[in-house]
N, CA, C and O atoms as a GROMACS GRO file, in nm:
protein
  440
    1MET      N    1  13.364   5.928  -4.152
    1MET     CA    2  13.372   6.099  -4.113
    1MET      C    3  13.395   6.240  -4.233
    1MET      O    4  13.364   6.276  -4.346
    2PRO      N    5  13.467   6.277  -4.121
    2PRO     CA    6  13.540   6.427  -4.213
    2PRO      C    7  13.576   6.376  -4.286
    2PRO      O    8  13.586   6.254  -4.268
    3SER      N    9  13.634   6.452  -4.457
    3SER     CA   10  13.686   6.442  -4.524
    3SER      C   11  13.788   6.576  -4.537
    3SER      O   12  13.742   6.685  -4.570
    4TYR      N   13  13.884   6.561  -4.517
    4TYR     CA   14  13.965   6.730  -4.583
    4TYR      C   15  14.052   6.725  -4.717
    4TYR      O   16  14.107   6.618  -4.742
    5LEU      N   17  14.066   6.807  -4.783
    5LEU     CA   18  14.128   6.851  -4.929
    5LEU      C   19  14.286   6.927  -4.833
    5LEU      O   20  14.288   7.039  -4.783
    6ILE      N   21  14.391   6.838  -4.832
    6ILE     CA   22  14.521   6.935  -4.762
    6ILE      C   23  14.638   6.896  -4.930
    6ILE      O   24  14.694   6.798  -4.979
    7GLN      N   25  14.616   7.076  -4.968
    7GLN     CA   26  14.722   7.121  -5.013
    7GLN      C   27  14.840   7.197  -5.006
    7GLN      O   28  14.820   7.318  -4.996
    8LEU      N   29  15.001   7.149  -5.010
    8LEU     CA   30  15.097   7.187  -4.996
    8LEU      C   31  15.211   7.186  -5.108
    8LEU      O   32  15.224   7.100  -5.194
    9SER      N   33  15.298   7.310  -5.087
    9SER     CA   34  15.380   7.330  -5.105
    9SER      C   35  15.512   7.288  -5.053
    9SER      O   36  15.537   7.316  -4.935
   10TYR      N   37  15.635   7.202  -5.150
   10TYR     CA   38  15.701   7.157  -4.988
   10TYR      C   39  15.838   7.346  -5.007
   10TYR      O   40  15.849   7.428  -5.098
   11SER      N   41  15.890   7.334  -4.908
   11SER     CA   42  16.024   7.444  -4.907
   11SER      C   43  16.160   7.398  -5.002
   11SER      O   44  16.197   7.293  -5.056
   12PRO      N   45  16.202   7.514  -4.993
   12PRO     CA   46  16.275   7.511  -5.146
   12PRO      C   47  16.405   7.398  -5.111
   12PRO      O   48  16.482   7.387  -5.207
   13GLU      N   49  16.439   7.317  -4.997
   13GLU     CA   50  16.557   7.289  -4.912
   13GLU      C   51  16.414   7.143  -4.930
   13GLU      O   52  16.410   7.074  -5.032
   14ALA      N   53  16.354   7.132  -4.861
   14ALA     CA   54  16.250   6.970  -4.806
   14ALA      C   55  16.265   6.919  -5.045
   14ALA      O   56  16.299   6.806  -5.081
   15LEU      N   57  16.240   7.000  -5.119
   15LEU     CA   58  16.249   6.989  -5.234
   15LEU      C   59  16.398   6.935  -5.320
   15LEU      O   60  16.438   6.865  -5.414
   16ALA      N   61  16.439   7.023  -5.213
   16ALA     CA   62  16.580   6.927  -5.368
   16ALA      C   63  16.630   6.815  -5.297
   16ALA      O   64  16.695   6.725  -5.351
   17ALA      N   65  16.589   6.819  -5.128
   17ALA     CA   66  16.603   6.629  -5.104
   17ALA      C   67  16.529   6.588  -5.158
   17ALA      O   68  16.570   6.505  -5.239
   18MET      N   69  16.372   6.614  -5.157
   18MET     CA   70  16.330   6.504  -5.298
   18MET      C   71  16.376   6.466  -5.430
   18MET      O   72  16.384   6.357  -5.486
   19ILE      N   73  16.409   6.605  -5.473
   19ILE     CA   74  16.593   6.566  -5.585
   19ILE      C   75  16.601   6.491  -5.622
   19ILE      O   76  16.560   6.410  -5.705
   20LYS      N   77  16.741   6.538  -5.474
   20LYS     CA   78  16.817   6.476  -5.455
   20LYS      C   79  16.812   6.336  -5.414
   20LYS      O   80  16.928   6.294  -5.418
   21LYS      N   81  16.745   6.260  -5.382
   21LYS     CA   82  16.637   6.095  -5.313
   21LYS      C   83  16.486   6.144  -5.307
   21LYS      O   84  16.428   6.236  -5.249
   22PRO      N   85  16.434   5.994  -5.430
   22PRO     CA   86  16.303   6.097  -5.416
   22PRO      C   87  16.244   5.998  -5.358
   22PRO      O   88  16.271   5.882  -5.388
   23GLN      N   89  16.153   6.031  -5.265
   23GLN     CA   90  16.017   5.932  -5.150
   23GLN      C   91  15.868   5.956  -5.190
   23GLN      O   92  15.808   6.045  -5.250
   24ASP      N   93  15.841   5.855  -5.142
   24ASP     CA   94  15.730   5.760  -5.131
   24ASP      C   95  15.626   5.868  -5.022
   24ASP      O   96  15.615   5.792  -4.925
   25ARG      N   97  15.569   5.959  -4.996
   25ARG     CA   98  15.565   5.967  -4.922
   25ARG      C   99  15.422   5.937  -4.834
   25ARG      O  100  15.387   5.968  -4.720
   26ARG      N  101  15.370   5.876  -4.923
   26ARG     CA  102  15.199   5.799  -4.833
   26ARG      C  103  15.207   5.663  -4.735
   26ARG      O  104  15.107   5.616  -4.682
   27GLU      N  105  15.324   5.615  -4.722
   27GLU     CA  106  15.336   5.538  -4.520
   27GLU      C  107  15.382   5.631  -4.449
   27GLU      O  108  15.342   5.628  -4.333
   28VAL      N  109  15.470   5.735  -4.482
   28VAL     CA  110  15.484   5.792  -4.358
   28VAL      C  111  15.310   5.929  -4.334
   28VAL      O  112  15.269   5.982  -4.231
   29ILE      N  113  15.253   5.940  -4.489
   29ILE     CA  114  15.131   5.966  -4.424
   29ILE      C  115  14.965   5.944  -4.316
   29ILE      O  116  14.875   6.001  -4.254
   30THR      N  117  15.035   5.792  -4.373
   30THR     CA  118  14.873   5.674  -4.346
   30THR      C  119  14.936   5.709  -4.226
   30THR      O  120  14.888   5.807  -4.169
   31LYS      N  121  15.051   5.643  -4.164
   31LYS     CA  122  15.083   5.641  -4.027
   31LYS      C  123  15.104   5.768  -3.937
   31LYS      O  124  15.129   5.765  -3.816
   32LEU      N  125  15.094   5.845  -3.992
   32LEU     CA  126  15.074   6.005  -3.955
   32LEU      C  127  14.886   6.009  -3.916
   32LEU      O  128  14.840   6.032  -3.805
   33VAL      N  129  14.819   5.983  -4.024
   33VAL     CA  130  14.705   6.023  -4.003
   33VAL      C  131  14.622   5.910  -3.861
   33VAL      O  132  14.538   5.914  -3.771
   34SER      N  133  14.726   5.812  -3.933
   34SER     CA  134  14.637   5.713  -3.868
   34SER      C  135  14.634   5.729  -3.662
   34SER      O  136  14.549   5.685  -3.585
   35GLN      N  137  14.769   5.813  -3.627
   35GLN     CA  138  14.769   5.883  -3.506
   35GLN      C  139  14.594   5.922  -3.397
   35GLN      O  140  14.555   5.925  -3.280
   36PHE      N  141  14.549   5.941  -3.528
   36PHE     CA  142  14.433   6.039  -3.461
   36PHE      C  143  14.296   6.001  -3.564
   36PHE      O  144  14.210   6.067  -3.622
   37GLY      N  145  14.344   5.807  -3.547
   37GLY     CA  146  14.231   5.783  -3.630
   37GLY      C  147  14.187   5.761  -3.730
   37GLY      O  148  14.096   5.682  -3.754
   38GLY      N  149  14.282   5.872  -3.852
   38GLY     CA  150  14.210   5.939  -3.957
   38GLY      C  151  14.242   5.843  -4.101
   38GLY      O  152  14.272   5.740  -4.040
   39THR      N  153  14.253   5.816  -4.205
   39THR     CA  154  14.272   5.783  -4.292
   39THR      C  155  14.318   5.896  -4.385
   39THR      O  156  14.294   6.016  -4.374
   40LEU      N  157  14.420   5.807  -4.521
   40LEU     CA  158  14.412   5.866  -4.606
   40LEU      C  159  14.359   5.795  -4.738
   40LEU      O  160  14.349   5.680  -4.783
   41VAL      N  161  14.325   5.955  -4.783
   41VAL     CA  162  14.259   5.847  -4.887
   41VAL      C  163  14.238   5.835  -4.957
   41VAL      O  164  14.142   5.779  -5.011
   42GLY      N  165  14.377   5.917  -5.005
   42GLY     CA  166  14.437   5.901  -5.166
   42GLY      C  167  14.543   6.119  -5.151
   42GLY      O  168  14.524   6.229  -5.099
   43SER      N  169  14.692   6.006  -5.284
   43SER     CA  170  14.762   6.131  -5.266
   43SER      C  171  14.827   6.143  -5.387
   43SER      O  172  14.900   6.054  -5.431
   44TRP      N  173  14.798   6.276  -5.462
   44TRP     CA  174  14.908   6.330  -5.611
   44TRP      C  175  14.986   6.393  -5.570
   44TRP      O  176  14.966   6.463  -5.470
   45LEU      N  177  15.124   6.388  -5.645
   45LEU     CA  178  15.167   6.503  -5.687
   45LEU      C  179  15.147   6.582  -5.798
   45LEU      O  180  15.120   6.518  -5.900
   46CYS      N  181  15.153   6.705  -5.808
   46CYS     CA  182  15.132   6.788  -5.914
   46CYS      C  183  15.226   6.913  -5.907
   46CYS      O  184  15.292   6.926  -5.804
   47PHE      N  185  15.241   7.015  -6.014
   47PHE     CA  186  15.316   7.145  -6.043
   47PHE      C  187  15.212   7.237  -6.033
   47PHE      O  188  15.093   7.212  -6.014
   48GLY      N  189  15.293   7.402  -6.056
   48GLY     CA  190  15.208   7.460  -6.044
   48GLY      C  191  15.194   7.569  -5.865
   48GLY      O  192  15.270   7.577  -5.768
   49GLU      N  193  15.107   7.611  -5.887
   49GLU     CA  194  15.122   7.682  -5.722
   49GLU      C  195  15.141   7.581  -5.603
   49GLU      O  196  15.196   7.591  -5.494
   50TYR      N  197  15.074   7.477  -5.667
   50TYR     CA  198  15.126   7.312  -5.507
   50TYR      C  199  15.199   7.255  -5.560
   50TYR      O  200  15.258   7.289  -5.662
   51ASP      N  201  15.212   7.138  -5.491
   51ASP     CA  202  15.341   7.034  -5.546
   51ASP      C  203  15.270   6.912  -5.537
   51ASP      O  204  15.288   6.823  -5.620
   52ALA      N  205  15.160   6.897  -5.409
   52ALA     CA  206  15.094   6.758  -5.397
   52ALA      C  207  14.970   6.809  -5.318
   52ALA      O  208  14.982   6.900  -5.237
   53ILE      N  209  14.860   6.753  -5.341
   53ILE     CA  210  14.731   6.783  -5.270
   53ILE      C  211  14.704   6.628  -5.227
   53ILE      O  212  14.719   6.559  -5.328
   54LEU      N  213  14.668   6.544  -5.110
   54LEU     CA  214  14.571   6.483  -5.012
   54LEU      C  215  14.491   6.480  -5.008
   54LEU      O  216  14.464   6.598  -5.028
   55VAL      N  217  14.373   6.417  -4.991
   55VAL     CA  218  14.243   6.304  -4.890
   55VAL      C  219  14.294   6.298  -4.843
   55VAL      O  220  14.409   6.260  -4.868
   56ILE      N  221  14.206   6.366  -4.632
   56ILE     CA  222  14.265   6.202  -4.552
   56ILE      C  223  14.078   6.287  -4.510
   56ILE      O  224  14.016   6.387  -4.545
   57GLU      N  225  14.055   6.159  -4.410
   57GLU     CA  226  13.948   6.185  -4.341
   57GLU      C  227  14.019   6.166  -4.209
   57GLU      O  228  14.128   6.113  -4.187
   58ALA      N  229  13.914   6.232  -4.110
   58ALA     CA  230  14.013   6.254  -3.979
   58ALA      C  231  13.898   6.296  -3.936
   58ALA      O  232  13.826   6.369  -4.004
   59PRO      N  233  13.850   6.224  -3.740
   59PRO     CA  234  13.737   6.183  -3.620
   59PRO      C  235  13.626   6.328  -3.637
   59PRO      O  236  13.503   6.334  -3.640
   60ASP      N  237  13.719   6.424  -3.645
   60ASP     CA  238  13.680   6.603  -3.637
   60ASP      C  239  13.781   6.672  -3.686
   60ASP      O  240  13.887   6.640  -3.740
   61ASN      N  241  13.710   6.821  -3.646
   61ASN     CA  242  13.827   6.956  -3.673
   61ASN      C  243  13.886   6.964  -3.664
   61ASN      O  244  13.935   7.047  -3.742
   62ALA      N  245  13.981   6.904  -3.567
   62ALA     CA  246  14.008   6.873  -3.457
   62ALA      C  247  14.147   6.808  -3.433
   62ALA      O  248  14.254   6.862  -3.404
   63SER      N  249  14.116   6.674  -3.453
   63SER     CA  250  14.235   6.651  -3.576
   63SER      C  251  14.193   6.664  -3.663
   63SER      O  252  14.133   6.559  -3.686
   64ALA      N  253  14.172   6.763  -3.778
   64ALA     CA  254  14.219   6.793  -3.855
   64ALA      C  255  14.330   6.870  -3.798
   64ALA      O  256  14.438   6.843  -3.745
   65ALA      N  257  14.260   6.984  -3.831
   65ALA     CA  258  14.416   7.100  -3.735
   65ALA      C  259  14.521   7.071  -3.683
   65ALA      O  260  14.628   7.131  -3.672
   66ALA      N  261  14.467   6.925  -3.634
   66ALA     CA  262  14.605   6.934  -3.513
   66ALA      C  263  14.726   6.865  -3.629
   66ALA      O  264  14.848   6.870  -3.615
   67CYS      N  265  14.646   6.798  -3.751
   67CYS     CA  266  14.779   6.742  -3.777
   67CYS      C  267  14.795   6.845  -3.893
   67CYS      O  268  14.845   6.834  -4.005
   68SER      N  269  14.759   6.908  -3.854
   68SER     CA  270  14.775   7.067  -3.995
   68SER      C  271  14.892   7.172  -3.921
   68SER      O  272  14.959   7.262  -3.970
   69LEU      N  273  14.885   7.120  -3.790
   69LEU     CA  274  14.954   7.245  -3.703
   69LEU      C  275  15.091   7.149  -3.648
   69LEU      O  276  15.185   7.188  -3.579
   70ALA      N  277  15.069   7.020  -3.699
   70ALA     CA  278  15.209   6.940  -3.654
   70ALA      C  279  15.266   6.920  -3.839
   70ALA      O  280  15.384   6.899  -3.866
   71VAL      N  281  15.178   6.928  -3.925
   71VAL     CA  282  15.266   6.910  -4.081
   71VAL      C  283  15.391   7.083  -4.020
   71VAL      O  284  15.507   7.105  -3.984
   72SER      N  285  15.277   7.148  -4.042
   72SER     CA  286  15.277   7.280  -4.088
   72SER      C  287  15.402   7.313  -4.006
   72SER      O  288  15.483   7.367  -4.082
   73SER      N  289  15.474   7.299  -3.824
   73SER     CA  290  15.531   7.296  -3.771
   73SER      C  291  15.702   7.275  -3.782
   73SER      O  292  15.802   7.325  -3.731
   74SER      N  293  15.664   7.155  -3.893
   74SER     CA  294  15.785   7.120  -3.887
   74SER      C  295  15.896   7.169  -3.975
   74SER      O  296  15.999   7.102  -3.986
   75GLY      N  297  15.869   7.355  -4.079
   75GLY     CA  298  15.981   7.346  -4.145
   75GLY      C  299  15.956   7.328  -4.282
   75GLY      O  300  15.966   7.438  -4.337
   76ALA      N  301  15.917   7.209  -4.392
   76ALA     CA  302  15.888   7.162  -4.501
   76ALA      C  303  15.843   7.160  -4.565
   76ALA      O  304  15.818   7.077  -4.652
   77PHE      N  305  15.794   7.325  -4.526
   77PHE     CA  306  15.665   7.323  -4.652
   77PHE      C  307  15.640   7.500  -4.624
   77PHE      O  308  15.626   7.555  -4.515
   78LYS      N  309  15.637   7.584  -4.810
   78LYS     CA  310  15.616   7.673  -4.761
   78LYS      C  311  15.458   7.740  -4.776
   78LYS      O  312  15.410   7.852  -4.761
   79ALA      N  313  15.397   7.584  -4.821
   79ALA     CA  314  15.260   7.641  -4.774
   79ALA      C  315  15.214   7.508  -4.762
   79ALA      O  316  15.230   7.413  -4.840
   80PHE      N  317  15.124   7.517  -4.595
   80PHE     CA  318  15.045   7.390  -4.611
   80PHE      C  319  14.900   7.425  -4.631
   80PHE      O  320  14.910   7.547  -4.624
   81LYS      N  321  14.748   7.398  -4.654
   81LYS     CA  322  14.628   7.420  -4.669
   81LYS      C  323  14.522   7.342  -4.690
   81LYS      O  324  14.484   7.282  -4.790
   82THR      N  325  14.463   7.352  -4.543
   82THR     CA  326  14.299   7.227  -4.550
   82THR      C  327  14.207   7.261  -4.517
   82THR      O  328  14.164   7.333  -4.427
   83THR      N  329  14.160   7.185  -4.619
   83THR     CA  330  13.993   7.275  -4.656
   83THR      C  331  13.924   7.139  -4.650
   83THR      O  332  13.955   7.042  -4.719
   84PRO      N  333  13.807   7.146  -4.540
   84PRO     CA  334  13.700   7.064  -4.499
   84PRO      C  335  13.650   7.057  -4.601
   84PRO      O  336  13.622   7.154  -4.671
   85LEU      N  337  13.612   6.830  -4.654
   85LEU     CA  338  13.498   6.955  -4.761
   85LEU      C  339  13.332   6.865  -4.741
   85LEU      O  340  13.353   6.785  -4.649
   86LEU      N  341  13.216   6.852  -4.778
   86LEU     CA  342  13.128   6.842  -4.784
   86LEU      C  343  13.050   6.754  -4.869
   86LEU      O  344  13.044   6.785  -4.988
   87SER      N  345  12.987   6.644  -4.824
   87SER     CA  346  12.919   6.489  -4.901
   87SER      C  347  12.830   6.651  -4.949
   87SER      O  348  12.807   6.765  -4.909
   88VAL      N  349  12.795   6.518  -5.105
   88VAL     CA  350  12.700   6.636  -5.204
   88VAL      C  351  12.561   6.617  -5.163
   88VAL      O  352  12.475   6.651  -5.244
   89GLU      N  353  12.499   6.538  -4.981
   89GLU     CA  354  12.428   6.538  -4.956
   89GLU      C  355  12.449   6.670  -4.792
   89GLU      O  356  12.361   6.751  -4.765
   90GLU      N  357  12.576   6.659  -4.714
   90GLU     CA  358  12.546   6.824  -4.673
   90GLU      C  359  12.580   6.939  -4.731
   90GLU      O  360  12.568   7.058  -4.700
   91GLY      N  361  12.620   6.884  -4.812
   91GLY     CA  362  12.603   7.073  -4.949
   91GLY      C  363  12.455   7.019  -4.935
   91GLY      O  364  12.441   6.922  -4.860
   92MET      N  365  12.374   7.057  -4.980
   92MET     CA  366  12.211   7.043  -5.037
   92MET      C  367  12.140   7.039  -4.953
   92MET      O  368  12.024   7.070  -4.981
   93ALA      N  369  12.181   6.989  -4.760
   93ALA     CA  370  12.191   7.039  -4.661
   93ALA      C  371  12.213   7.187  -4.617
   93ALA      O  372  12.132   7.272  -4.580
   94ALA      N  373  12.348   7.192  -4.633
   94ALA     CA  374  12.295   7.367  -4.553
   94ALA      C  375  12.257   7.475  -4.641
   94ALA      O  376  12.219   7.583  -4.597
   95MET      N  377  12.271   7.436  -4.825
   95MET     CA  378  12.194   7.512  -4.922
   95MET      C  379  12.053   7.526  -4.848
   95MET      O  380  12.018   7.642  -4.829
   96LYS      N  381  11.943   7.399  -4.791
   96LYS     CA  382  11.832   7.409  -4.766
   96LYS      C  383  11.839   7.501  -4.662
   96LYS      O  384  11.776   7.599  -4.702
   97LYS      N  385  11.895   7.531  -4.516
   97LYS     CA  386  11.936   7.548  -4.408
   97LYS      C  387  11.951   7.718  -4.509
   97LYS      O  388  11.862   7.803  -4.513
   98ALA      N  389  12.030   7.724  -4.550
   98ALA     CA  390  12.069   7.844  -4.633
   98ALA      C  391  11.956   7.935  -4.675
   98ALA      O  392  11.947   8.052  -4.638
   99GLY      N  393  11.876   7.877  -4.752
   99GLY     CA  394  11.708   7.887  -4.769
   99GLY      C  395  11.612   7.920  -4.672
   99GLY      O  396  11.491   7.938  -4.683
  100LYS      N  397  11.672   7.924  -4.593
  100LYS     CA  398  11.512   7.911  -4.456
  100LYS      C  399  11.590   8.056  -4.312
  100LYS      O  400  11.553   8.079  -4.197
  101LEU      N  401  11.685   8.109  -4.382
  101LEU     CA  402  11.772   8.167  -4.292
  101LEU      C  403  11.744   8.343  -4.383
  101LEU      O  404  11.702   8.363  -4.497
  102ASN      N  405  11.775   8.415  -4.309
  102ASN     CA  406  11.683   8.547  -4.362
  102ASN      C  407  11.774   8.674  -4.310
  102ASN      O  408  11.752   8.746  -4.213
  103TYR      N  409  11.918   8.682  -4.438
  103TYR     CA  410  11.961   8.780  -4.420
  103TYR      C  411  11.990   8.860  -4.544
  103TYR      O  412  11.993   8.842  -4.665
  104LYS      N  413  12.012   8.971  -4.443
  104LYS     CA  414  11.990   9.183  -4.583
  104LYS      C  415  12.194   9.209  -4.598
  104LYS      O  416  12.274   9.230  -4.506
  105PRO      N  417  12.224   9.193  -4.778
  105PRO     CA  418  12.336   9.187  -4.777
  105PRO      C  419  12.341   9.394  -4.743
  105PRO      O  420  12.260   9.480  -4.709
  106PRO      N  421  12.511   9.386  -4.785
  106PRO     CA  422  12.529   9.539  -4.651
  106PRO      C  423  12.470   9.627  -4.823
  106PRO      O  424  12.458   9.559  -4.925
  107THR      N  425  12.450   9.732  -4.821
  107THR     CA  426  12.436   9.809  -4.867
  107THR      C  427  12.501   9.957  -4.918
  107THR      O  428  12.588  10.016  -4.854
  108GLY      N  429  12.443  10.008  -5.045
  108GLY     CA  430  12.554  10.177  -5.016
  108GLY      C  431  12.397  10.245  -4.972
  108GLY      O  432  12.412  10.358  -4.924
  109LYS      N  433  12.242  10.197  -4.979
  109LYS     CA  434  12.171  10.328  -4.920
  109LYS      C  435  12.168  10.393  -4.811
  109LYS      O  436  12.070  10.452  -4.855
  110LYS      N  437  12.176  10.418  -4.757
  110LYS     CA  438  12.168  10.463  -4.606
  110LYS      C  439  11.953  10.434  -4.567
  110LYS      O  440  11.907  10.459  -4.456
   0.00000   0.00000   0.00000
């Protein structure tokens, strides 16, 4: 099943609510992703550009995109970024395919 990295930053209002009443959101996330046949692989709180990161598995890109759209539209986040992840094997297969493509980069020469 494809994996996805989700990076999120809470809105100031959501962050204030979580500071006032700290919450473990893993159960909510697990229930959300199970609705489309996905699973929560892991979640971490962090600081800096993002407040938390998640790794989920989803059956396909459309399911992961639907999750991102539903959550992003809630207004609870100032940033919500989903990145499809490739296994090492998928990445190597992509590199092998790329090596067979005939691509010419743009140049400044006429």
